[in-house]
KELOPA-370191 format. One line per field, with one value per atom (N, C-alpha, C): residue number from 1; residue in one letter; z, x, y. Coordinates in steps of 0.02 Angstrom, whole numbers, plus 50000, padded with zeros to 5 digits. Last residue first. Layout:
# residues N
pos: (NUM/...)
code: (a/...)
zz: (Z/...)
xx: (X/...)
yy: (Y/...)
//
This chain:
# residues 337
pos: (337/337/337/336/336/336/335/335/335/334/334/334/333/333/333/332/332/332/331/331/331/330/330/330/329/329/329/328/328/328/327/327/327/326/326/326/325/325/325/324/324/324/323/323/323/322/322/322/321/321/321/320/320/320/319/319/319/318/318/318/317/317/317/316/316/316/315/315/315/314/314/314/313/313/313/312/312/312/311/311/311/310/310/310/309/309/309/308/308/308/307/307/307/306/306/306/305/305/305/304/304/304/303/303/303/302/302/302/301/301/301/300/300/300/299/299/299/298/298/298/297/297/297/296/296/296/295/295/295/294/294/294/293/293/293/292/292/292/291/291/291/290/290/290/289/289/289/288/288/288/287/287/287/286/286/286/285/285/285/284/284/284/283/283/283/282/282/282/281/281/281/280/280/280/279/279/279/278/278/278/277/277/277/276/276/276/275/275/275/274/274/274/273/273/273/272/272/272/271/271/271/270/270/270/269/269/269/268/268/268/267/267/267/266/266/266/265/265/265/264/264/264/263/263/263/262/262/262/261/261/261/260/260/260/259/259/259/258/258/258/257/257/257/256/256/256/255/255/255/254/254/254/253/253/253/252/252/252/251/251/251/250/250/250/249/249/249/248/248/248/247/247/247/246/246/246/245/245/245/244/244/244/243/243/243/242/242/242/241/241/241/240/240/240/239/239/239/238/238/238/237/237/237/236/236/236/235/235/235/234/234/234/233/233/233/232/232/232/231/231/231/230/230/230/229/229/229/228/228/228/227/227/227/226/226/226/225/225/225/224/224/224/223/223/223/222/222/222/221/221/221/220/220/220/219/219/219/218/218/218/217/217/217/216/216/216/215/215/215/214/214/214/213/213/213/212/212/212/211/211/211/210/210/210/209/209/209/208/208/208/207/207/207/206/206/206/205/205/205/204/204/204/203/203/203/202/202/202/201/201/201/200/200/200/199/199/199/198/198/198/197/197/197/196/196/196/195/195/195/194/194/194/193/193/193/192/192/192/191/191/191/190/190/190/189/189/189/188/188/188/187/187/187/186/186/186/185/185/185/184/184/184/183/183/183/182/182/182/181/181/181/180/180/180/179/179/179/178/178/178/177/177/177/176/176/176/175/175/175/174/174/174/173/173/173/172/172/172/171/171/171/170/170/170/169/169/169/168/168/168/167/167/167/166/166/166/165/165/165/164/164/164/163/163/163/162/162/162/161/161/161/160/160/160/159/159/159/158/158/158/157/157/157/156/156/156/155/155/155/154/154/154/153/153/153/152/152/152/151/151/151/150/150/150/149/149/149/148/148/148/147/147/147/146/146/146/145/145/145/144/144/144/143/143/143/142/142/142/141/141/141/140/140/140/139/139/139/138/138/138/137/137/137/136/136/136/135/135/135/134/134/134/133/133/133/132/132/132/131/131/131/130/130/130/129/129/129/128/128/128/127/127/127/126/126/126/125/125/125/124/124/124/123/123/123/122/122/122/121/121/121/120/120/120/119/119/119/118/118/118/117/117/117/116/116/116/115/115/115/114/114/114/113/113/113/112/112/112/111/111/111/110/110/110/109/109/109/108/108/108/107/107/107/106/106/106/105/105/105/104/104/104/103/103/103/102/102/102/101/101/101/100/100/100/99/99/99/98/98/98/97/97/97/96/96/96/95/95/95/94/94/94/93/93/93/92/92/92/91/91/91/90/90/90/89/89/89/88/88/88/87/87/87/86/86/86/85/85/85/84/84/84/83/83/83/82/82/82/81/81/81/80/80/80/79/79/79/78/78/78/77/77/77/76/76/76/75/75/75/74/74/74/73/73/73/72/72/72/71/71/71/70/70/70/69/69/69/68/68/68/67/67/67/66/66/66/65/65/65/64/64/64/63/63/63/62/62/62/61/61/61/60/60/60/59/59/59/58/58/58/57/57/57/56/56/56/55/55/55/54/54/54/53/53/53/52/52/52/51/51/51/50/50/50/49/49/49/48/48/48/47/47/47/46/46/46/45/45/45/44/44/44/43/43/43/42/42/42/41/41/41/40/40/40/39/39/39/38/38/38/37/37/37/36/36/36/35/35/35/34/34/34/33/33/33/32/32/32/31/31/31/30/30/30/29/29/29/28/28/28/27/27/27/26/26/26/25/25/25/24/24/24/23/23/23/22/22/22/21/21/21/20/20/20/19/19/19/18/18/18/17/17/17/16/16/16/15/15/15/14/14/14/13/13/13/12/12/12/11/11/11/10/10/10/9/9/9/8/8/8/7/7/7/6/6/6/5/5/5/4/4/4/3/3/3/2/2/2/1/1/1)
code: (t/t/t/v/v/v/l/l/l/s/s/s/q/q/q/q/q/q/w/w/w/h/h/h/w/w/w/s/s/s/d/d/d/l/l/l/l/l/l/a/a/a/k/k/k/d/d/d/l/l/l/d/d/d/f/f/f/k/k/k/a/a/a/q/q/q/w/w/w/g/g/g/t/t/t/e/e/e/s/s/s/n/n/n/i/i/i/k/k/k/s/s/s/v/v/v/d/d/d/a/a/a/f/f/f/c/c/c/e/e/e/i/i/i/i/i/i/d/d/d/g/g/g/a/a/a/r/r/r/r/r/r/p/p/p/g/g/g/i/i/i/k/k/k/y/y/y/s/s/s/l/l/l/n/n/n/v/v/v/s/s/s/t/t/t/v/v/v/s/s/s/e/e/e/f/f/f/q/q/q/k/k/k/i/i/i/l/l/l/g/g/g/m/m/m/v/v/v/s/s/s/e/e/e/g/g/g/k/k/k/g/g/g/t/t/t/g/g/g/v/v/v/n/n/n/f/f/f/k/k/k/t/t/t/h/h/h/t/t/t/s/s/s/a/a/a/n/n/n/t/t/t/i/i/i/d/d/d/l/l/l/h/h/h/k/k/k/l/l/l/a/a/a/a/a/a/i/i/i/h/h/h/a/a/a/q/q/q/a/a/a/l/l/l/d/d/d/v/v/v/v/v/v/h/h/h/i/i/i/f/f/f/d/d/d/r/r/r/i/i/i/c/c/c/t/t/t/g/g/g/d/d/d/m/m/m/t/t/t/p/p/p/y/y/y/d/d/d/d/d/d/g/g/g/y/y/y/v/v/v/t/t/t/l/l/l/y/y/y/e/e/e/r/r/r/l/l/l/g/g/g/i/i/i/a/a/a/t/t/t/q/q/q/t/t/t/i/i/i/y/y/y/p/p/p/v/v/v/l/l/l/n/n/n/n/n/n/p/p/p/t/t/t/g/g/g/k/k/k/p/p/p/l/l/l/e/e/e/g/g/g/i/i/i/l/l/l/a/a/a/s/s/s/a/a/a/h/h/h/a/a/a/g/g/g/v/v/v/p/p/p/n/n/n/f/f/f/y/y/y/r/r/r/l/l/l/s/s/s/i/i/i/a/a/a/k/k/k/l/l/l/s/s/s/s/s/s/s/s/s/k/k/k/a/a/a/v/v/v/d/d/d/e/e/e/i/i/i/i/i/i/s/s/s/e/e/e/c/c/c/m/m/m/l/l/l/k/k/k/t/t/t/t/t/t/g/g/g/y/y/y/t/t/t/s/s/s/t/t/t/q/q/q/n/n/n/k/k/k/l/l/l/e/e/e/a/a/a/t/t/t/e/e/e/p/p/p/i/i/i/p/p/p/n/n/n/i/i/i/d/d/d/s/s/s/e/e/e/g/g/g/y/y/y/v/v/v/t/t/t/a/a/a/s/s/s/s/s/s/s/s/s/f/f/f/v/v/v/l/l/l/k/k/k/t/t/t/v/v/v/k/k/k/y/y/y/q/q/q/s/s/s/m/m/m/v/v/v/e/e/e/l/l/l/l/l/l/a/a/a/l/l/l/t/t/t/s/s/s/c/c/c/l/l/l/n/n/n/n/n/n/k/k/k/y/y/y/y/y/y/e/e/e/l/l/l/p/p/p/n/n/n/a/a/a/i/i/i/s/s/s/e/e/e/h/h/h/a/a/a/s/s/s/k/k/k/m/m/m/a/a/a/a/a/a/f/f/f/h/h/h/i/i/i/v/v/v/s/s/s/d/d/d/i/i/i/e/e/e/k/k/k/e/e/e/e/e/e/a/a/a/f/f/f/v/v/v/e/e/e/n/n/n/l/l/l/f/f/f/d/d/d/k/k/k/n/n/n/g/g/g/c/c/c/d/d/d/g/g/g/e/e/e/y/y/y/f/f/f/t/t/t/p/p/p/k/k/k/t/t/t/k/k/k/t/t/t/i/i/i/e/e/e/e/e/e/i/i/i/r/r/r/d/d/d/i/i/i/i/i/i/w/w/w/p/p/p/e/e/e/s/s/s/n/n/n/s/s/s/f/f/f/n/n/n/d/d/d/i/i/i/i/i/i/v/v/v/p/p/p/v/v/v/y/y/y/g/g/g/a/a/a/e/e/e/i/i/i/l/l/l/e/e/e/v/v/v/v/v/v/t/t/t/h/h/h/s/s/s/g/g/g/i/i/i/y/y/y/g/g/g/v/v/v/g/g/g/g/g/g/t/t/t/v/v/v/l/l/l/v/v/v/k/k/k/r/r/r/m/m/m)
zz: (49982/50003/50072/49934/49958/49979/49885/49936/49967/49783/49847/49903/49678/49707/49775/49652/49675/49708/49606/49665/49694/49491/49545/49610/49418/49436/49494/49398/49435/49460/49321/49387/49429/49208/49248/49318/49163/49182/49225/49136/49184/49209/49038/49104/49156/48935/48960/49030/48908/48943/48969/48943/48900/48941/49004/49014/48971/48981/48965/48964/48930/48959/48935/48953/48910/48945/48978/49004/48949/48929/48914/48940/48941/49001/48986/48813/48861/48923/48739/48713/48766/48821/48793/48774/48843/48900/48876/48705/48743/48802/48659/48628/48669/48694/48745/48717/48680/48642/48693/48748/48754/48695/48731/48739/48723/48738/48770/48773/48703/48683/48710/48782/48730/48718/48958/48895/48844/49088/49046/48979/49158/49164/49121/49189/49189/49198/49084/49151/49146/48988/48993/49063/49057/49025/49030/49031/49066/49029/48993/48966/49004/49099/49070/49043/49121/49117/49084/49185/49177/49175/49109/49148/49133/49122/49088/49134/49121/49164/49124/49066/49054/49101/49069/49133/49125/48940/48976/49041/48900/48862/48904/48990/48984/48950/48959/49026/49024/48829/48840/48909/48851/48812/48823/48924/48953/48917/48828/48890/48924/48733/48715/48776/48806/48787/48767/48816/48877/48860/48699/48720/48783/48703/48704/48729/48627/48654/48651/48666/48631/48666/48742/48674/48633/48873/48826/48755/48980/48955/48910/49036/49054/49034/48979/48978/49000/49073/49034/49037/49091/49093/49047/49199/49138/49146/49255/49266/49200/49332/49275/49297/49361/49387/49327/49280/49295/49326/49265/49301/49324/49276/49256/49298/49324/49271/49244/49419/49440/49387/49346/49386/49408/49298/49251/49288/49412/49380/49331/49435/49484/49453/49319/49329/49380/49339/49282/49290/49449/49457/49400/49388/49441/49455/49304/49273/49325/49390/49366/49329/49404/49462/49439/49276/49299/49358/49278/49229/49251/49380/49392/49341/49321/49377/49392/49146/49206/49261/49071/49084/49148/48945/49008/49017/48878/48875/48943/48811/48860/48847/48744/48732/48781/48769/48775/48766/48643/48712/48713/48510/48547/48619/48443/48470/48512/48390/48352/48377/48430/48431/48395/48478/48410/48408/48597/48581/48510/48647/48588/48573/48765/48708/48643/48938/48870/48817/49049/49047/48976/49099/49047/49035/49253/49211/49163/49298/49282/49238/49430/49360/49355/49565/49523/49449/49651/49621/49570/49693/49743/49717/49602/49631/49684/49527/49588/49623/49426/49408/49469/49498/49467/49451/49534/49587/49559/49407/49448/49505/49361/49324/49370/49457/49449/49412/49435/49497/49496/49300/49311/49379/49308/49273/49295/49458/49401/49373/49569/49517/49453/49664/49626/49576/49814/49743/49704/49950/49924/49851/49906/49962/49936/49807/49814/49875/49784/49839/49850/49676/49684/49735/49770/49709/49723/49840/49838/49770/49819/49888/49893/49699/49722/49794/49640/49701/49724/49542/49522/49581/49583/49588/49573/49454/49524/49524/49342/49361/49435/49284/49297/49321/49254/49286/49299/49117/49159/49190/49122/49086/49132/49209/49203/49158/49189/49171/49157/49303/49263/49252/49313/49320/49274/49394/49338/49357/49443/49451/49386/49544/49482/49489/49621/49615/49545/49651/49627/49618/49590/49642/49610/49497/49546/49598/49417/49385/49435/49512/49478/49445/49543/49595/49562/49422/49447/49500/49415/49361/49386/49527/49524/49471/49485/49546/49544/49374/49365/49425/49434/49385/49377/49506/49542/49496/49399/49443/49483/49350/49308/49350/49459/49436/49393/49466/49522/49501/49345/49355/49411/49370/49317/49324/49474/49485/49433/49408/49456/49471/49233/49304/49348/49107/49115/49187/49065/49097/49110/48913/48975/49003/48853/48846/48913/48817/48878/48880/48665/48699/48761/48673/48654/48695/48709/48681/48663/48742/48797/48773/48630/48650/48708/48618/48643/48661/48464/48533/48553/48457/48487/48440/48481/48454/48492/48546/48475/48443/48712/48663/48592/48837/48777/48720/48954/48937/48878/48997/48926/48908/49127/49114/49041/49131/49133/49121/49146/49077/49075/49291/49259/49188/49416/49379/49342/49544/49516/49482/49529/49545/49508/49602/49550/49572/49641/49651/49590/49726/49672/49689/49831/49767/49711/49992/49951/49883/50092/50034/49997/50189/50203/50143/50131/50197/50211/50018/50011/50076/50078/50037/50031/50131/50177/50139/50013/50063/50108/49952/49919/49968/50046/50032/50000/50039/50102/50090/49904/49929/49992/49907/49864/49886/49998/50012/49970/49934/49998/50014/49818/49813/49877/49869/49820/49814/49968/49982/49933/49904/49969/49980/49786/49783/49848/49843/49800/49794/49914/49949/49908/49810/49862/49900/49730/49705/49760/49730/49789/49770/49605/49658/49719/49538/49510/49562/49609/49614/49586/49573/49641/49645/49447/49453/49521/49473/49429/49440/49621/49581/49539/49711/49642/49599/49826/49810/49735/49861/49831/49829/49862/49907/49875/49786/49765/49801/49754/49784/49752/49802/49754/49786/49829/49850/49790/49887/49837/49863/49998/49935/49885/50165/50113/50047/50277/50211/50163/50415/50388/50317/50478/50426/50391/50567/50593/50542/50484/50537/50563/50403/50372/50424/50503/50463/50433/50551/50597/50559/50435/50466/50513/50419/50370/50398/50532/50526/50477/50496/50558/50556/50378/50375/50438/50314/50380/50381/50200/50200/50265/50227/50189/50186/50383/50325/50292/50441/50446/50380/50494/50481/50491/50421/50465/50445/50406/50393/50445/50321/50372/50355/50272/50257/50317/50292/50323/50310/50170/50201/50230/50087/50145/50179/49986/49980/50034/50021/49953/49952/50157/50135/50066/50152/50186/50164/50087/50056/50086/50186/50121/50084/50285/50298/50234/50218/50238/50252/50209/50147/50164/50329/50318/50253/50324/50358/50342/50164/50224/50256/50083/50087/50154/50083/50027/50024/50202/50177/50119/50266/50257/50235/50262/50314/50310/50244/50221/50278/50192/50227/50199/50197/50176/50223/50125/50187/50169/50043/50044/50116/49981/50048/50051/49833/49869/49938/49760/49806/49841/49687/49649/49695/49782/49740/49697/49834/49876/49833/49721/49750/49791/49704/49652/49678/49823/49809/49759/49799/49857/49847/49690/49681/49738/49751/49700/49686/49835/49864/49814/49742/49790/49817/49676/49638/49686/49799/49743/49706/49954/49905/49848/50031/50046/49997/50002/49983/50000/50014/49987/49967/49977/50006/49973/50007/49963/49998/50003/50037/49987/49991/49951/49993/50009/50044/50003/49947/49941/49969/50000/50000/50000)
xx: (48446/48394/48409/48548/48491/48433/48644/48665/48606/48590/48600/48617/48594/48529/48537/48732/48701/48634/48741/48778/48747/48663/48642/48678/48744/48676/48650/48861/48864/48794/48808/48837/48843/48769/48719/48745/48895/48845/48790/48958/48988/48936/48875/48880/48908/48897/48830/48832/49033/49011/48940/49090/49074/49045/49230/49163/49150/49362/49309/49240/49524/49460/49406/49660/49620/49554/49824/49764/49727/49940/49881/49817/50058/50031/49971/50096/50148/50122/49979/50028/50077/49907/49875/49927/49999/49979/49944/50009/50067/50047/49883/49916/49974/49805/49816/49853/49795/49821/49840/49654/49715/49731/49607/49591/49653/49555/49605/49579/49528/49518/49574/49544/49492/49477/49555/49587/49532/49538/49507/49544/49592/49624/49595/49442/49515/49542/49303/49332/49407/49190/49245/49275/49025/49089/49140/48885/48922/48986/48726/48792/48825/48636/48646/48717/48514/48582/48583/48427/48424/48496/48395/48439/48425/48286/48302/48341/48314/48308/48328/48343/48276/48262/48470/48433/48361/48519/48524/48484/48490/48465/48465/48557/48484/48455/48688/48660/48584/48697/48701/48674/48690/48637/48637/48810/48746/48689/48903/48896/48829/48889/48873/48863/48937/48866/48845/49072/49032/48958/49115/49107/49065/49235/49164/49159/49357/49338/49262/49445/49390/49372/49533/49554/49501/49509/49474/49499/49655/49593/49559/49805/49749/49685/49975/49909/49856/50120/50066/50004/50294/50231/50181/50419/50379/50315/50576/50514/50476/50685/50656/50596/50801/50772/50748/50762/50805/50765/50655/50716/50755/50488/50538/50600/50390/50432/50484/50329/50358/50405/50276/50336/50370/50163/50215/50281/50087/50112/50168/50060/50098/50127/49983/50047/50090/49869/49912/49981/49821/49841/49887/49792/49843/49866/49688/49752/49808/49583/49615/49681/49548/49574/49611/49498/49558/49589/49385/49437/49503/49320/49340/49393/49292/49339/49362/49290/49257/49309/49339/49353/49320/49325/49294/49304/49411/49412/49387/49331/49370/49365/49308/49307/49356/49201/49265/49255/49084/49104/49166/49049/49071/49091/49025/48966/48985/49152/49092/49030/49258/49242/49175/49323/49325/49317/49202/49267/49265/49088/49118/49188/49031/49005/49031/49069/49090/49059/49031/49079/49106/48872/48919/48967/48801/48833/48881/48643/48713/48740/48532/48550/48624/48508/48454/48469/48549/48570/48518/48482/48524/48549/48413/48380/48419/48468/48433/48398/48529/48476/48435/48630/48576/48517/48706/48677/48621/48745/48702/48670/48824/48765/48718/48924/48882/48818/48982/48945/48902/49033/48981/48946/49132/49068/49015/49211/49207/49137/49194/49238/49235/49045/49089/49132/49041/49024/49071/49072/49052/49032/49166/49146/49131/49117/49147/49122/49135/49102/49132/49111/49140/49100/49087/49086/49118/49017/49069/49066/48899/48922/48979/48852/48830/48849/48903/48863/48829/48987/48921/48875/49068/49065/48994/49055/49057/49056/49099/49068/49076/49260/49188/49162/49413/49377/49304/49493/49438/49399/49654/49615/49555/49808/49736/49706/49951/49923/49849/50046/49985/49954/50211/50164/50105/50302/50257/50213/50468/50407/50367/50590/50554/50485/50742/50670/50645/50874/50843/50768/50942/50930/50900/50944/50998/50992/50832/50898/50955/50731/50739/50807/50747/50760/50771/50709/50777/50795/50573/50621/50692/50519/50521/50572/50531/50565/50573/50447/50518/50558/50323/50351/50426/50312/50319/50346/50298/50356/50366/50174/50234/50297/50093/50098/50160/50109/50133/50139/50049/50120/50148/49916/49952/50027/49892/49884/49924/49903/49955/49952/49861/49843/49903/49905/49855/49832/50078/50017/49969/50158/50141/50075/50185/50183/50164/50267/50235/50237/50238/50272/50233/50207/50187/50227/50228/50285/50269/50108/50153/50213/49987/50033/50077/49820/49886/49928/49724/49737/49810/49794/49742/49725/49914/49900/49842/49947/49932/49910/49880/49919/49897/49893/49850/49888/49963/49940/49892/50006/50015/49997/49969/50040/50052/49838/49851/49925/49830/49837/49848/49923/49865/49880/49966/49979/49916/50003/49941/49956/50126/50109/50047/50186/50139/50114/50343/50296/50252/50460/50409/50355/50550/50575/50523/50595/50536/50548/50690/50707/50646/50667/50643/50653/50721/50746/50727/50642/50713/50741/50519/50525/50598/50555/50541/50543/50574/50627/50617/50449/50507/50565/50369/50357/50418/50422/50424/50416/50392/50461/50467/50251/50289/50362/50221/50199/50238/50275/50304/50283/50195/50266/50294/50064/50077/50151/50076/50045/50068/50147/50168/50141/50073/50144/50166/49947/49954/50027/49975/49947/49956/50015/50063/50039/49896/49955/50002/49749/49789/49853/49693/49681/49725/49732/49751/49743/49673/49746/49769/49540/49558/49633/49554/49530/49547/49600/49638/49618/49606/49563/49605/49679/49669/49624/49808/49753/49743/49847/49862/49799/49882/49871/49895/49915/49860/49858/50030/50027/49973/50062/50022/50008/50205/50165/50126/50256/50252/50205/50274/50304/50308/50311/50275/50311/50364/50362/50314/50266/50325/50311/50208/50186/50248/50285/50233/50213/50369/50398/50348/50278/50324/50355/50215/50177/50223/50321/50284/50245/50357/50405/50369/50244/50259/50308/50259/50201/50215/50377/50374/50316/50340/50388/50387/50196/50228/50274/50123/50180/50219/50015/50071/50132/49940/49959/50020/49820/49876/49892/49762/49743/49803/49774/49808/49786/49706/49701/49740/49677/49715/49716/49509/49578/49611/49415/49427/49499/49319/49385/49394/49214/49212/49280/49204/49255/49253/49095/49103/49147/49117/49054/49059/49243/49236/49172/49206/49255/49250/49121/49093/49140/49212/49161/49130/49278/49316/49267/49183/49202/49241/49176/49130/49143/49266/49285/49240/49283/49244/49262/49386/49354/49318/49484/49437/49402/49546/49539/49490/49576/49506/49496/49701/49687/49617/49761/49718/49708/49828/49841/49794/49804/49780/49806/49864/49870/49857/49804/49815/49820/49860/49841/49855/49793/49842/49815/49695/49737/49792/49605/49660/49709/49523/49494/49548/49610/49588/49563/49621/49680/49660/49491/49520/49583/49478/49433/49464/49578/49584/49539/49521/49582/49593/49414/49401/49462/49488/49443/49426/49560/49594/49550/49465/49501/49535/49412/49372/49409/49496/49468/49433/49562/49490/49456/49697/49659/49586/49806/49743/49695/49920/49909/49847/49938/49897/49885/50053/50033/49997/50026/50033/50009/50090/50064/50079/50040/50084/50051/50043/50000/50044)
yy: (51027/50981/50954/51100/51138/51093/51015/51063/51101/50943/50908/50957/51034/51016/50983/51029/51091/51077/50896/50918/50981/50904/50859/50877/50995/51012/50968/50921/50985/51005/50817/50802/50865/50889/50855/50839/50932/50982/50950/50809/50856/50906/50755/50722/50770/50848/50836/50806/50834/50894/50887/50663/50720/50778/50572/50598/50660/50535/50487/50520/50586/50605/50557/50472/50516/50529/50403/50436/50473/50355/50317/50348/50424/50392/50347/50466/50447/50412/50495/50447/50423/50586/50526/50473/50686/50645/50582/50731/50709/50664/50770/50712/50686/50875/50824/50763/51040/50984/50931/51129/51090/51046/51303/51232/51190/51461/51419/51347/51632/51562/51519/51752/51744/51670/51763/51747/51733/51883/51832/51825/51990/51925/51870/52078/52078/52008/52052/52045/52041/52154/52106/52108/52189/52207/52151/52074/52125/52143/52019/52030/52088/51906/51972/51977/51775/51800/51869/51642/51715/51741/51485/51528/51601/51349/51411/51457/51178/51237/51299/51055/51084/51142/51002/51005/51028/51007/50943/50943/51142/51085/51021/51223/51228/51167/51183/51171/51173/51233/51161/51142/51370/51338/51262/51385/51404/51369/51345/51306/51322/51446/51378/51334/51554/51552/51482/51512/51525/51521/51381/51451/51456/51252/51271/51342/51145/51210/51220/50997/51029/51095/50929/50944/50979/50910/50865/50873/50909/50937/50887/50941/50897/50933/50937/50968/50917/50908/50879/50924/50912/50950/50916/50845/50839/50880/50839/50877/50879/50716/50751/50793/50590/50652/50693/50433/50490/50547/50340/50322/50384/50315/50365/50354/50237/50207/50256/50317/50252/50223/50421/50434/50369/50356/50376/50391/50344/50283/50299/50480/50441/50378/50506/50540/50503/50428/50414/50446/50497/50427/50407/50617/50616/50544/50585/50603/50603/50570/50509/50524/50705/50668/50605/50729/50764/50728/50647/50635/50668/50717/50647/50626/50840/50838/50767/50858/50831/50821/51011/50940/50918/51126/51105/51030/51248/51175/51150/51397/51360/51285/51558/51485/51451/51702/51666/51590/51760/51745/51701/51776/51835/51823/51661/51696/51756/51631/51614/51650/51774/51703/51692/51900/51873/51797/51966/51935/51907/52022/52053/52027/51996/51958/51987/51993/52010/51966/51889/51944/51954/51864/51842/51900/51833/51884/51850/51770/51755/51811/51822/51811/51797/51800/51826/51813/51650/51713/51735/51540/51574/51641/51463/51521/51558/51366/51343/51401/51440/51393/51372/51505/51544/51499/51395/51436/51481/51351/51309/51348/51461/51438/51399/51462/51521/51503/51337/51348/51412/51369/51319/51327/51477/51483/51434/51536/51492/51490/51611/51639/51598/51640/51595/51633/51729/51731/51686/51615/51680/51675/51478/51520/51590/51338/51404/51440/51187/51220/51289/51051/51118/51157/50898/50938/51006/50749/50800/50836/50680/50690/50741/50637/50703/50716/50525/50515/50579/50570/50545/50534/50724/50652/50628/50852/50829/50753/50988/50926/50911/51049/51056/50989/51133/51078/51096/51183/51208/51150/51128/51177/51195/51105/51096/51149/51034/51099/51091/50955/50946/51014/50917/50973/50961/50796/50808/50868/50748/50787/50790/50686/50671/50703/50733/50744/50724/50727/50665/50672/50884/50833/50771/50983/50983/50928/50974/50974/50963/50988/50924/50918/51124/51073/51005/51182/51191/51139/51140/51125/51129/51202/51129/51106/51335/51312/51237/51334/51349/51326/51307/51260/51271/51426/51363/51309/51515/51521/51457/51473/51467/51472/51505/51436/51425/51643/51601/51528/51681/51693/51650/51648/51614/51622/51743/51671/51631/51863/51844/51770/51848/51856/51837/51826/51879/51888/51807/51781/51840/51822/51856/51830/51651/51724/51756/51523/51545/51621/51440/51494/51515/51263/51332/51382/51134/51170/51242/51081/51098/51138/51160/51106/51129/51208/51229/51168/51203/51183/51197/51363/51322/51265/51490/51423/51392/51601/51610/51545/51625/51588/51604/51720/51723/51690/51604/51671/51669/51482/51497/51569/51467/51481/51500/51429/51501/51517/51295/51320/51395/51246/51276/51297/51124/51184/51205/51032/51059/51125/50907/50977/50999/50767/50789/50858/50696/50752/50761/50599/50600/50652/50584/50608/50613/50609/50593/50625/50635/50594/50567/50725/50657/50610/50839/50818/50745/50852/50837/50810/50885/50824/50804/51008/50952/50886/51083/51077/51017/51074/51045/51036/51144/51073/51040/51273/51235/51161/51305/51304/51263/51300/51255/51249/51401/51333/51282/51513/51490/51419/51528/51514/51484/51548/51495/51478/51654/51590/51535/51761/51734/51663/51783/51765/51731/51815/51756/51735/51931/51873/51809/52015/51995/51934/52033/51996/51973/52055/52038/52001/52079/52129/52117/51966/52031/52086/51864/51872/51939/51866/51889/51904/51807/51876/51906/51678/51722/51795/51593/51636/51684/51510/51490/51534/51464/51508/51507/51292/51357/51399/51125/51182/51247/51014/51056/51124/50900/50967/51010/50742/50780/50847/50641/50699/50726/50476/50531/50584/50395/50376/50434/50397/50433/50421/50326/50296/50331/50385/50352/50327/50519/50473/50442/50596/50551/50498/50668/50627/50576/50735/50687/50642/50815/50767/50714/50892/50849/50795/50962/50916/50867/51042/50990/50939/51126/51083/51026/51191/51152/51102/51258/51203/51160/51310/51307/51246/51304/51350/51349/51225/51194/51240/51226/51266/51236/51103/51148/51181/50949/51018/51064/50793/50841/50911/50629/50701/50740/50478/50513/50587/50432/50452/50485/50293/50358/50379/50215/50219/50289/50211/50165/50162/50304/50252/50199/50388/50362/50301/50415/50385/50354/50477/50412/50377/50593/50549/50479/50645/50625/50579/50677/50625/50600/50778/50718/50661/50877/50842/50778/50941/50885/50848/51051/50989/50929/51131/51120/51053/51258/51192/51186/51354/51352/51285/51339/51407/51410/51219/51238/51311/51169/51219/51247/51002/51056/51105/50849/50911/50964/50673/50739/50793/50534/50572/50645/50388/50460/50486/50248/50271/50346/50165/50206/50224/50098/50060/50098/50167/50137/50099/50220/50168/50133/50316/50261/50203/50401/50368/50308/50446/50404/50368/50522/50466/50419/50618/50572/50511/50684/50645/50597/50748/50697/50654/50833/50782/50728/50915/50872/50817/50990/50939/50890/51057/51030/50974/51009/51055/51019/50924/50929/50977/50927/50868/50869/51011/51038/50983/50881/50947/50978/50720/50762/50828/50589/50651/50695/50421/50482/50541/50259/50318/50380/50102/50160/50222/49940/50000/50062)
//
């Protein structure tokens, strides 16, 4: 039974990955400070998997805390690092907070991993590292242009730190560049749980559909796209979670110290307006929405070239957007019943 430390393991992507780890036979050890998650999610993970995961409450940027966890949990085999602040739009208003949190947590983790000779890392990166790419679908070899948010910059800086550490040590790392996670577990026991006003589109849609918000704001309809709204690559969160299992297995067969980057998406783009119409179609719920001004940090078009992760790990997305939207809707309904 291989033990995997999961930082931020109670969050949206983290909790789904913990479920997939347990079901794949791994033993996850979770660290979370509940800055963007809720303690009861741990009970939901247990309900789904029939296994109570080991949990430590604390801040991943605190080296003393990390030392205590590594000392207590013998034989940690690898680490999946989710813990980070993650709103592109919020990061523009609070850059120092994002630099401090996202960089310091990664630095502290790498130091303690080195101390305890843990050499395998899967890092939660983002497609925001590409900025406004000239190429779509975007390959991992695309030029990393100016990022449109501090969040994106922190992810690229963390990748650079990991790259340098891998060159100078025995670290083997994979950075998974996520596109746009959506959906929820089929059980409707875990899903995206934003605090306050959602920054992501799908929870904003579902909250509007359930009546928690008067209307949905579409930020700009004058972009040079098919319907004037931004285009994104929406990937089911369970597919994304399973990509982490594929990454761990890939590290097992990697002999040399290295840092590999993989896009994780569907390879297909959908517009904001198209997603709204698709949600209405699959749920038979009419949405109230208004067109607002463009939002700072938004990229016009961004979808993934996933040929590299497909060919090198065998992973590929299984779930379509209809399922992702229905799973999100069932999750939202479960929160108000």
